[in-house]
N, C-alpha and C positions, 0 to 999 in steps of 0.2 A: 367467493360466493359460488354456490353450485349453479349450473345452467338450469334455466326454466325449460319446461317442455317445448315451448314455442321456440326458444333459442336453439335447443337441441335439434328441432325439426329443421331450422334454417341452416345450421352448421352441417347436418347430414346431407341436405340437398346440395350445398356448395361443394362438399367433398365429392359427392357422386358426379356433379357436373364437371369437376376437374378431370375425373377419369374419362368421361365421355368426350370432352374436348381433346384429350390426348389421343383417343382412338380415332377421332375424325381428322384432326390437324396433323398429328405426328404418328401416323399408322406404323411406321417402320423405324423411326429415328432412334438408333442406338438402344433399342429395347426399352425405352422409357415408358411408352404407352403400355407395353406388355407387362411391365412390372407394376405400374400404377393401377391399371384396370384389371390386371390378371390376379394380383394377390395383395398388394399393399392396401389399397382403398377398400376392397371387399373385406379384408381382415379387420381393418379399423371399424368399419360399419358393423361387422359381425360381433366385434367386441362390445360396441355400444348396445347392440341387440341383446347380448348376453347379460349385460348390466341391467337393462330395463326388465328383462324376464326375471332375473334373480331378485330384484327389488319389489316388483309389482305383481308377480304371478300369484302370490298367496292371497291377493284380494280379488282374483279373477272370478267373475260370474259368467256362467255359460260354458261353452266348450266347442267341440267339433262334431258332435253327434247329429246335428241338424242345422238347417240354415238359420232358424231362429236362435239356436244356441250360439252360432258364430256371431250373429248380430248382437246378442247380449254381451259376448266377450269383447267385441270391439266398441261397445258403448263406453268402455273405460278408456279415457284419453291416453294414459301411459301405454296401454297395450295396443291402442291404435297407432301410436308412434312406433312401437316395436314392430308392428306389421308393416309400416311404411319403410322402416330401416331394412327390414327383411327383404322387401321388394327392391329397394335401391341396391343392396349388396348383390343379390343373386342376378338381377337383370344386368348389372355392370359386368359381373363375371361371365354371363352368357354372351354379352356383347363382345367381350374380348375373345371368347372362344370362337364366335362366328367370324370375327375379323381375321383371326389367325387361320381358320379353315379356308376362308375366301382367298387368302394369300397363297396357301398351299395349292389351291385349285386355279391360281393365276386369274382370278376374277378382277377386272379393273376396279380400282378404289372408288372411282366416281360412281360406279353402280351401287357401291355400299353406302353412299351418302344418304339416300332415302331409307335404306334398310335399318341402319343403326338408330336413327331417331324413332323408328317404329318399334324397335326392341326396347328402347328406353320408355316410351309412352305406353305401348301395348305389348308387353313381353312375348307371350305366345304367338300373337299375330305376326310380330316381326320375325320370330323364329320360323314360322311357316313360310313367310315371304322369302327368307333366305334359302330354305330348303328348295323352294320352287325355282329360285334363281340358279342355284347350284345344279339342279336337275336339268335345267335348260342348257347350261354350259356343257355339262357332261354329254347330253344328247347331241349337241351340235359338234362336239370335238371328237367323240369316240366313234367306234364303228357300230353303234347300236342300230342306227338306221340301216346300215348295210346288212346286219344280221336279220333285221325285220324283212328287208327286201328279199333275202334268200329264202324266206318261208312263204313267199307269195306264190300263187299258182304258176305253172310252167308257161302259160300263155302271156305272162307279164315279165319276161326276162330282162327287158331293158328299162323297166320302170325305175326312176330315181326320185329322190326327194331332196330339195335344198335344205341343209341341216338347220340353218338359223331360222328360216321361216317355219320349219317343222317344229322346232323347239318352242317358238312363240305360240304356235297353234295348240300344242299340248298344254302350254301354260294357261291358255284361255280355257281349255276344257277342265283343267284342274281347278281353276278359279270358279268355274260354274258349280262345282260340288258344294262348297260352303254357301254359295248364293242360293242354291236349291234348298239347302237346309234352312237358311234364313227365311226363305219364302214360305216354307212349311210351318214354321213356328211363329213368325211375326204376323200379327193381325192388322198392322197399320196399313192404311191406304192413302194414296195421293190422287186426288181428283177422281175418286171412285174406283181406282185400280190398285191392286196389291203393290206395295212400294218396291218389292224386289223383282217384279215381273220384267221391268225394263232392263236392268243390268243383266238378268239371266238371258233374255233374248239377244242382247248385244254380244254377250260372251260366246254363246253358241254360234251366232252368225259370224262373228269375227274369227272364231276357230276354223270354221269351214272355209272362210275367205282366204286366210293365211295358208291353210293346208292345200287349197287349190293352186295358189301361186307357187307353193313349194313343189307341187307335182308338175306344173307346166314349165317353170323356169329352166330346169335341166334339159328340156327339149330344144331350147335355143342353142345357138352355136357358142363355142368358147369365146370367140371374138366378140359377139354381142354381149355376153355376160361380163366380159372384161371392160366394156365401154361404160360410159357414165350412165347411159340408159339402163343397161343391165344391172349395174351396181345400185341404181336408184331403187330397184324393186325389192331390196332387202331392208336396210336400216331406215331409210326415209319412209318406208311403209310401216315397219314394226313399231318404231318409237311413237309416232302420233296416234296410231290406232290403239296401242296398249294404254297410253296415257288417257285417251278418251274413255275407254272402258272403265279405268280406275276412277276417273272423275265422275262418271255416271253412277258407279257403285257408291262412291262417297256421298253424293247428293241423295241417293236413295236411302242410305242409312240415316240421313237427317230429315227424310220425307220432304225433300225440296226438289224443285225443278232443275234439271241440268240444261235442257234446251229451253229457249225462250225465257231465260231467267233475267229479268230486268229489275230485280228487287234493289240492287245497289250496283255501284260501279264495278265491284269485283265480279259479280255474276255476269254483267255485260261484257267485261273484258275476257273472262274465261269462255263465255259462249262464242265470242269472236275468234278466240284461239282454236276452239273446237272446229269452227268453220274452215279455218286455214288448214288444220290437220286433216279434215275430211277431204279437201281438195287434193292434198298431198297423196293420200293413199288411194284416191279414186282415179287419178290419172295414170297410176302404175299399170293397170290392165291394158291401157292403150299403148304404152311403151312395149309391153310384152307381146301384144298382138303384132306390132311391127317386127319384133324379134323372131316370132314364129312364122311370119310371112316371108322372111328372107330366104334366099336360095341356100344359104349355108346352115339352115336349121336341120335338126335331126331328121333322117329319112323315115317318115311315117306315112300311112295311107292318106291320100289327098282329102278324102271325106273327113277323116279325123283332124287333119291339120287345119282345114278351113272352118271346121266347127269350133276349134279352139280360137282361131282368129276372130270369127264372127261373135262368139260369146264374150270374149275379152273386149272387143270393140264396142259391143252393145252395152256392156257394163260401164265402160268409160263414158260413153255419150249420155246414156239415160241416167246413170248415177250422178254425173255432174249436173245435168239439166234438172232433174227432180230435186237434187240436193240444193241447188241454187233457189228453186221455187220454195222449198221448205224453209230455207234460211231467211228468205226475204218476206215470207208471209206474215202480215201483221196479226193474224188471228191464230197462228200456230199451224199444226198439220191439218186441222179441220177447216173446211170451207163451207160457209153457210151458218145459219142460226142453230145452235145446239139446243135441242129440246130438253125438257126436264127428264123424261124417260128416254134414255139413249142406248138402244141395243147395239151391241158390238159382237164381232166374231171372237170367240174365246181364245185366250192366250195372245193372239195378235192384236186385239183391241181395235180392229178396223171398223169404222162406222157402217151401220146398216141403214142409216137415215140421211146423212149428209155427205158431202164430199170429203175424201180423206187422201191427202197427197202421199201417204206412206205406202199405199198399194203399188203405185207406179214405181216408187223408190225401191220397194222390195223386189219387184219384177226386174228392174234394171240392174240392181246389185247382184242378183243371183243368175243373171244370164250367163255368166262365165262358168256356171256349173250345169245349168239346164241344157243349153245348146250343145256343149261338148258331149254330154251324156246321150243326147239324141244322135249326134254324129257317130258315136261308137256303136250305137244300136243299128244305125243305117249301114255302117260298114259290115257288121256281123250279119245283117240280113241280106244285103245285096252283093257285097264283094265286088261291085262294079263301080268304078270311079264316076262314070258319066251319070248313071242313074242316081247314085248316091248324092252327087253334087247338085243335081237338079232338085232333088227332094230336099236336100239341106238348104238350098237357096230359098225354096218355098216356105220351109219351116221357119227359117230365120226371119224372113219378111213378115210372116204371120205373127211371130213373137214380137217383133218390133211394133207391128200395128196394134197388137193387144196392149203392149205397154203404153203406147201413145194414146190409145183409147182410154185406158185407166187414168192417164194424166189429164186428158181433156175433160173427162167426166168429173174428176175431182175439182178442177178449176171452175166447172159450171155448177158446183155444189151438189152433184148427183153421187149417190153411193156406189161402191163397187165399180162396175164397168158402165154405169148409167142404166143398168137393167132394173135396179131396185126402186 
C-alpha cells in the first residue's frame, strides 16, 4: 500500500529528527553524524521531494510570481508536503555545514546546542545566530582588536580592550540592527508602547555597558585580572546579561511582559532568574572599582583613575539599590496611580505624571560612563591632580545626590526629579 500524505509527513519528520539528533548527540563520533546529516538523510528527503514534484506538479495552481501565487500553490496538500520536505532537507544540510564550520573554528559544542535547534526551527535565523557567534570568537581570538587600536589617535597609545567583553558588546550592537528593523515595520504595541522599543533600549545599553568594562578591565593589574574577582568580570557578566536581552526580545516578539510577568509559574520563575542575573552583572563594576583602586593598577593620571573608581562604585551601589526596589515593587516601575492619559519622555518612556523608578536606575547604571568621561575632561582641562581631584569629588557627590533625589522622588510618586 502506498504511503498517505500524512504518513509521508510523519516519516519525513522522523528521518530529519534522526539527523538532528546525530548532530547534537554525536557531533564527531566516527563521522556518523557528518554522513547522516551531511548527505544520506538530505539525499533521501530530496528524493522524496523529487517524487512529489514529479507526480503532483502538473496539477499545480499558482506559482512564484507573487505572494498570492505562492499561497495558491501551497493550497495543494501534496505540494505543501513537498515544500515541507524541501525545508527539512536543506535545513538539515545547513545544520551539518554550520556544525562542521564551528568545529573548524574550535567553537565549544555546548555553545552550538541552542544554535542547532534554531536552525531546525527557523533556518535563516539560526544561520544568522551562528554567523554572529563565529564573528564573536574570531574577534576575541585574532588580532582584529589590536589592529583597531593601532588606528586610534596617538594620544591613546596604551588603550586596550578585553577581547571577550568587546566581542559580546559588538554582538549586542549587531543584534540591535534586526531589532531596529522590527521596530520600524511592526505596529504592535504592549501597554501603549511599541513592542520592540524595550529590547532595542536594552541591546544598546548592554552594548555600551560591556564595551565600558572591556575598556576599563585592562587598566587593572595582571595579578587582579588573574584573581577570581578579575575573572568574574568576564563570563559571569556576559552570560547572564546576554541571556536577559535574548529573553526580553523573545517576550517582545510575543507582545508579552518580560519584567513583572506573573501570568504563570514559568513567567514567575524566569523573572526570578532575571533578577539573579541582574545582581550578577551589577556587582561586577564594584569588583573592578577595587581592582583599579589598587596600587598595582596601570599608571594613569589620578583624576582619571579615581573617576573610573567613583563611576564604577556608583554603578554598583545605585544599580543594586534601584534594581532591588524595581524588582520588589508590587506595581512595577511606576509608583502612583497611572492616569488614562499618561505622557512620557519619547523612547525612554519615563513618566511625566507619576513616579518612575527607571530614572534612578538609568542614572545609576550609566555612572560608570558619565563620571569617567567627566574625569577625562577635568584632566584635559586642568592637568593638576589636586584641582582635578577636588572638582571630581564635588561632581561625583552631586551625581550621587542627583541619583538619590530621582530615587526618592519616584518612591514618593513624583515624576522626574520631583520637579514635575
